[in-house]
Backbone bond lengths (Angstrom), bond angles and torsions (degrees), N, CA, C in turn:
res aa  C-N    CA-C-N  psi(-1)  N-CA   C-N-CA  omega(-1)  CA-C   N-CA-C  phi
1 M - - - 1.367 - - 1.581 111.29 -
2 K 1.321 116.54 -42.73 1.414 120.58 179.38 1.575 110.71 -62.23
3 R 1.378 112.23 -36.44 1.481 118.22 -174.42 1.610 105.28 -69.43
4 R 1.331 116.60 -41.96 1.393 117.68 179.67 1.564 113.71 -62.77
5 L 1.265 113.08 -39.50 1.545 121.17 177.33 1.497 108.57 -63.31
6 A 1.243 120.61 -45.78 1.475 122.57 176.00 1.476 114.11 -58.41
7 I 1.397 114.40 -44.58 1.467 117.77 179.15 1.469 109.25 -65.22
8 L 1.288 124.06 -39.82 1.439 128.05 177.68 1.471 111.39 -59.11
9 I 1.380 116.56 -50.73 1.483 119.57 179.57 1.568 113.26 -62.44
10 T 1.343 111.29 -40.39 1.425 111.91 177.39 1.559 114.25 -63.39
11 T 1.307 115.50 -42.82 1.469 123.70 -179.77 1.592 107.60 -59.64
12 I 1.362 119.62 -48.48 1.384 122.47 179.43 1.527 110.23 -63.57
13 T 1.292 118.77 -41.61 1.445 116.87 -179.98 1.476 114.90 -66.90
14 L 1.329 117.29 -37.22 1.458 122.69 174.26 1.559 111.93 -59.60
15 S 1.348 112.22 -49.63 1.451 119.42 176.86 1.503 116.61 -57.60
16 L 1.340 112.66 -38.91 1.504 113.93 175.11 1.452 116.45 -74.06
17 S 1.367 116.22 -23.34 1.540 115.15 177.10 1.453 110.41 -82.74
18 V 1.299 121.34 -19.93 1.492 123.82 176.34 1.530 110.65 -87.76
19 M 1.288 118.30 -36.75 1.502 118.50 -172.30 1.484 114.26 -54.23
20 P 1.348 116.44 -44.36 1.527 114.64 -176.58 1.587 111.59 -62.19
21 L 1.251 117.78 -16.81 1.512 123.20 -178.25 1.493 114.12 -88.69
22 L 1.342 119.29 -5.78 1.400 119.28 177.81 1.521 107.84 -72.38
23 A 1.388 115.60 111.14 1.454 120.86 -150.18 1.472 110.42 -102.91
24 Q 1.205 107.89 169.39 1.333 168.37 -147.38 1.554 108.77 -129.66
25 T 1.322 114.77 -155.38 1.450 118.35 179.02 1.586 113.31 -75.94
26 L 1.273 115.05 164.65 1.537 118.91 177.55 1.564 111.11 -57.18
27 D 1.283 113.56 -41.43 1.468 117.74 -178.09 1.529 115.30 -66.41
28 E 1.331 114.34 -40.48 1.461 123.51 178.20 1.506 107.74 -68.37
29 A 1.318 120.18 -44.68 1.494 124.44 176.44 1.436 110.86 -56.26
30 A 1.346 116.23 -47.48 1.462 123.49 -177.43 1.549 109.92 -58.32
31 R 1.398 113.13 -53.33 1.454 122.08 -177.07 1.567 107.00 -53.79
32 K 1.333 114.03 -53.64 1.443 120.71 -175.83 1.538 112.59 -57.55
33 A 1.326 115.83 -43.78 1.470 121.78 -179.14 1.546 106.09 -64.09
34 A 1.313 118.52 -51.57 1.455 119.92 177.30 1.491 114.08 -50.35
35 K 1.282 113.65 -45.38 1.469 117.79 -175.20 1.570 109.93 -71.00
36 Q 1.342 118.48 -41.16 1.436 126.03 -179.38 1.500 108.39 -59.62
37 Y 1.366 120.07 -44.75 1.346 121.15 -174.81 1.482 114.18 -103.29
38 D 1.286 118.94 12.24 1.441 126.61 179.11 1.527 106.88 45.76
39 A 1.291 115.18 62.49 1.449 120.82 -175.95 1.548 112.10 -140.52
40 K 1.270 117.51 172.45 1.400 128.19 -179.13 1.591 106.43 -103.86
41 V 1.346 114.21 134.16 1.502 119.64 -178.63 1.570 105.23 -80.00
42 L 1.310 115.28 123.61 1.447 118.72 175.30 1.566 113.47 -91.10
43 S 1.358 112.04 -38.76 1.471 118.72 176.87 1.556 106.76 -160.70
44 A 1.418 110.49 160.41 1.438 116.25 179.36 1.517 105.62 -152.21
45 R 1.392 115.60 140.25 1.413 116.86 179.66 1.580 106.53 -158.16
46 T 1.307 115.90 159.82 1.462 119.60 -177.64 1.509 103.86 -111.50
47 V 1.285 115.64 128.88 1.527 120.61 178.12 1.507 109.36 -121.91
48 T 1.350 118.41 160.46 1.413 123.82 173.83 1.460 114.38 -99.77
49 Q 1.268 121.43 122.36 1.422 126.59 176.98 1.578 112.38 -118.47
50 G 1.326 110.98 95.39 1.511 111.92 -177.52 1.603 104.52 80.74
51 K 1.307 110.72 -127.03 1.451 121.59 177.93 1.529 111.93 -96.36
52 K 1.347 120.94 2.42 1.423 124.88 -167.90 1.566 106.08 -114.40
53 Q 1.343 113.74 147.90 1.521 116.15 167.62 1.507 105.68 -102.75
54 V 1.433 110.90 146.32 1.434 117.71 -175.07 1.579 106.19 -134.77
55 H 1.229 113.33 130.37 1.586 117.50 173.94 1.547 107.01 -82.81
56 E 1.282 118.51 121.03 1.428 120.45 171.55 1.585 110.08 -101.54
57 I 1.285 115.17 120.78 1.450 120.08 -174.20 1.540 102.85 -118.24
58 K 1.383 117.28 128.97 1.466 124.47 177.21 1.590 102.94 -106.42
59 L 1.286 114.05 124.49 1.525 123.50 -179.40 1.512 107.90 -116.17
60 L 1.411 109.36 155.48 1.481 118.57 170.15 1.572 104.98 -124.63
61 T 1.437 110.81 114.89 1.382 113.84 -177.75 1.524 112.87 -79.28
62 K 1.307 117.17 172.58 1.435 116.47 -178.26 1.534 113.37 -72.45
63 D 1.295 115.36 -13.95 1.538 120.76 169.27 1.391 115.42 -77.71
64 G 1.368 121.25 -6.42 1.426 129.64 179.61 1.605 111.68 87.16
65 V 1.319 114.90 16.89 1.450 120.02 175.98 1.476 111.81 -89.22
66 V 1.424 116.59 134.22 1.390 118.42 176.37 1.538 106.35 -94.28
67 K 1.311 117.50 130.27 1.382 124.98 -177.62 1.518 112.41 -127.09
68 T 1.387 114.76 138.05 1.454 112.58 178.46 1.510 108.18 -113.93
69 V 1.382 112.69 130.31 1.528 120.74 -178.48 1.524 107.05 -109.78
70 R 1.330 116.85 130.43 1.424 122.00 172.23 1.506 113.60 -106.80
71 V 1.281 117.69 128.51 1.441 124.57 -178.23 1.460 113.15 -121.23
72 T 1.303 124.85 112.85 1.417 124.48 173.08 1.492 115.98 -62.41
73 V 1.297 120.20 132.03 1.408 125.94 -176.15 1.616 104.37 -81.29
74 N 1.351 112.25 129.93 1.471 110.31 172.63 1.587 108.42 -93.23
75 D 1.325 115.91 171.08 1.495 120.27 -174.48 1.495 108.80 -52.99
76 K 1.298 117.39 -42.96 1.523 119.50 -170.47 1.517 111.41 -72.33
77 G 1.331 116.69 -14.72 1.531 119.54 -179.32 1.513 114.61 -83.36
78 R 1.273 117.77 -13.44 1.428 124.88 -177.28 1.465 114.91 -74.05
């Protein structure tokens, strides 16, 4: 029972951390990613992967780690 509860809490937490990044414009996605990871945006671009467009945002965390966040563009964000 405790294991199921832990899995449920982890799943909900991960879902909530990704949901705000379901994007919008490239600028909005970059701002949200920077805020979510408490990081500085190094670069941001939109690429096509198959039939989808994806925002690729490169961040620099306060720990000096470079992180790439990929956000799928929804139809309203185009």
